[in-house]
C-alpha positions as semicolon CSV with decimal commas, in nm:
position;residue;x (nm);y (nm);z (nm)
1;X;10,579;6,785;-0,337
2;X;10,304;7,023;-0,426
3;X;9,969;6,957;-0,259
4;X;9,636;7,117;-0,309
5;X;9,298;7,102;-0,119
6;X;9,027;6,965;-0,313
7;X;8,663;6,778;-0,337
8;X;8,526;7,045;-0,055
9;X;8,187;6,900;0,000
10;X;7,979;6,926;0,292
11;X;8,113;6,741;0,586
12;X;8,461;6,647;0,399
13;X;8,741;6,729;0,190
14;X;9,045;6,609;0,018
15;X;9,404;6,666;-0,088
16;X;9,575;6,571;-0,373
17;X;9,991;6,563;-0,480
18;X;10,068;6,699;-0,815
19;X;10,244;6,396;-0,922
20;X;10,195;6,160;-1,241
21;X;10,026;5,916;-0,979
22;X;9,784;6,207;-0,819
23;X;9,753;6,036;-0,497
24;X;9,447;6,144;-0,326
25;X;9,350;6,130;0,034
26;X;9,011;6,264;0,221
27;X;8,846;6,355;0,556
28;X;8,494;6,281;0,615
29;X;8,318;6,419;0,915
30;X;7,953;6,312;1,083
31;X;7,868;6,480;1,410
32;X;8,197;6,621;1,474
33;X;8,393;6,308;1,436
34;X;8,623;6,288;1,139
35;X;8,741;5,960;0,943
36;X;9,029;5,980;0,737
37;X;9,042;5,770;0,401
38;X;9,411;5,638;0,270
39;X;9,572;5,936;0,399
40;X;9,917;6,048;0,315
41;X;10,085;6,343;0,537
42;X;10,133;6,703;0,386
43;X;10,171;7,052;0,513
44;X;9,830;7,199;0,636
45;X;9,649;6,857;0,663
46;X;9,644;6,821;1,040
47;X;9,487;7,189;1,073
48;X;9,208;7,107;0,842
49;X;9,146;6,778;0,997
50;X;9,119;6,942;1,347
51;X;8,885;7,234;1,183
52;X;8,661;6,979;1,059
53;X;8,628;6,759;1,392
54;X;8,769;6,520;1,633
55;X;8,944;6,233;1,466
56;X;8,780;5,900;1,533
57;X;8,968;5,663;1,272
58;X;9,191;5,615;0,989
59;X;9,045;5,386;0,704
60;X;9,264;5,197;0,467
61;X;9,035;5,112;0,203
62;X;9,309;4,926;-0,021
63;X;9,549;4,652;0,142
64;X;9,852;4,807;-0,050
65;X;9,744;5,177;0,048
66;X;9,956;5,183;0,360
67;X;10,073;5,549;0,285
68;X;10,079;5,745;0,596
69;X;9,763;5,566;0,760
70;X;9,957;5,395;1,056
71;X;10,146;5,760;1,129
72;X;9,827;5,937;1,125
73;X;9,646;5,677;1,356
74;X;9,925;5,699;1,594
75;X;9,919;6,074;1,585
76;X;9,561;6,094;1,657
77;X;9,540;5,799;1,889
78;X;9,263;5,629;1,686
79;X;9,203;5,268;1,524
80;X;9,375;5,216;1,189
81;X;9,128;4,989;1,026
82;X;9,261;4,812;0,726
83;X;8,990;4,703;0,433
84;X;8,712;4,696;0,690
85;X;8,399;4,499;0,654
86;X;8,214;4,755;0,850
87;X;8,234;5,132;1,028
88;X;8,010;5,078;1,349
89;X;7,856;5,371;1,476
90;X;7,854;5,574;1,127
91;X;7,639;5,603;0,845
92;X;7,891;5,482;0,594
93;X;7,834;5,131;0,401
94;X;8,128;4,974;0,294
95;X;8,090;4,803;-0,075
96;X;8,311;4,510;-0,148
97;X;8,568;4,580;-0,458
98;X;8,820;4,290;-0,467
99;X;8,879;4,006;-0,208
100;X;9,179;3,787;-0,346
101;X;9,502;3,717;-0,213
102;X;9,685;4,007;-0,466
103;X;9,417;4,254;-0,425
104;X;9,183;4,367;-0,103
105;X;8,951;4,673;-0,152
106;X;8,634;4,809;0,008
107;X;8,463;5,146;-0,111
108;X;8,260;5,370;0,130
109;X;7,938;5,491;0,053
110;X;7,785;5,763;0,237
111;X;7,404;5,768;0,138
112;X;7,321;6,070;0,314
113;X;7,573;6,298;0,090
114;X;7,536;6,086;-0,200
115;X;7,928;6,025;-0,158
116;X;8,152;5,749;-0,298
117;X;8,490;5,704;-0,179
118;X;8,718;5,482;-0,389
119;X;9,058;5,373;-0,329
120;X;9,163;5,235;-0,660
121;X;8,824;5,098;-0,831
122;X;8,763;5,437;-1,005
123;X;8,998;5,728;-1,048
124;X;9,013;6,030;-1,279
125;X;9,393;6,033;-1,302
126;X;9,476;6,020;-1,714
127;X;9,611;5,626;-1,642
128;X;9,258;5,542;-1,519
129;X;9,039;5,685;-1,828
130;X;8,994;5,566;-2,148
131;X;8,946;5,833;-2,421
132;X;8,713;6,122;-2,262
133;X;8,582;5,929;-1,979
134;X;8,569;6,186;-1,683
135;X;8,599;5,878;-1,462
136;X;8,747;5,540;-1,518
137;X;8,782;5,182;-1,387
138;X;9,122;5,059;-1,266
139;X;9,309;4,902;-1,569
140;X;9,349;4,571;-1,399
141;X;8,979;4,577;-1,294
142;X;8,841;4,656;-1,636
143;X;8,757;4,299;-1,762
144;X;8,585;4,233;-1,433
145;X;8,447;4,577;-1,308
146;X;8,287;4,585;-0,936
147;X;7,908;4,542;-0,973
148;X;7,877;4,638;-0,615
149;X;7,916;5,016;-0,735
150;X;7,609;5,004;-0,989
151;X;7,311;5,195;-0,960
152;X;7,417;5,384;-0,645
153;X;7,351;5,720;-0,812
154;X;7,657;5,921;-0,635
155;X;7,672;6,288;-0,644
156;X;8,012;6,291;-0,557
157;X;8,276;6,055;-0,604
158;X;8,605;6,081;-0,431
159;X;8,900;5,879;-0,558
160;X;9,239;5,761;-0,445
161;X;9,405;5,880;-0,784
162;X;9,307;6,233;-0,900
163;X;9,064;6,498;-0,809
164;X;8,700;6,381;-0,740
165;X;8,373;6,433;-0,985
166;X;8,078;6,611;-0,836
167;X;7,744;6,699;-0,967
168;X;7,428;6,567;-1,123
169;X;7,585;6,392;-1,435
170;X;7,826;6,185;-1,192
171;X;7,577;5,889;-1,137
172;X;7,570;5,847;-1,518
173;X;7,925;5,881;-1,588
174;X;7,994;5,614;-1,275
175;X;7,746;5,362;-1,450
176;X;7,878;5,440;-1,792
177;X;8,233;5,349;-1,677
178;X;8,163;5,026;-1,505
179;X;7,932;4,893;-1,807
180;X;8,177;4,981;-2,069
181;X;8,504;4,916;-1,905
182;X;8,582;4,585;-2,088
183;X;8,489;4,734;-2,420
184;X;8,697;5,041;-2,381
185;X;8,993;4,821;-2,305
186;X;9,147;4,880;-2,654
187;X;9,089;5,242;-2,623
188;X;9,300;5,231;-2,308
189;X;9,577;5,051;-2,455
190;X;9,591;5,284;-2,750
191;X;9,670;5,583;-2,545
192;X;9,900;5,394;-2,331
193;X;10,215;5,517;-2,528
194;X;10,116;5,859;-2,525
195;X;10,088;5,818;-2,133
196;X;10,393;5,665;-2,091
197;X;10,556;5,938;-2,289
198;X;10,398;6,240;-2,103
199;X;10,492;6,072;-1,758
């Protein structure tokens, strides 16, 4: 498995595997303490985390994103928080995405850094996007996109599948993806055969 470090922002970084699923994980640091988001294990990750600061907790933002979260929590001897309602004593806000029997997810919003971290609600992997979208809503959420993410005006969006998006155009791209998620479903379905062919 080939892994690259990505999403280098002030106070954080990510790592991504070069596979069709494009799993990505992130580490965020505040005051020398590091929170890991939906992490999977890979060579070099521990060293990068330790260079960022002292591990504080592992956040599993999506119920089915077990990945290696429990292993990281055990290794660092820190809490493993599964779809938490809050992360006390941090600047992070948690935004509800889905609370059902089949899907529980929250997104992490870091206002100071204008950084939004999503497990599955938003993604940049090809199977998330419809047409030329730089970022798209998860196919299963397109009929009812998460309104809790509208109007945040992020400058960084770190996602669980694909590289993040960064810059002054990000806020408009996110709001556009959310507003037009349902309308672009036919376009998403039209590209599905090509995505399946390309693997």
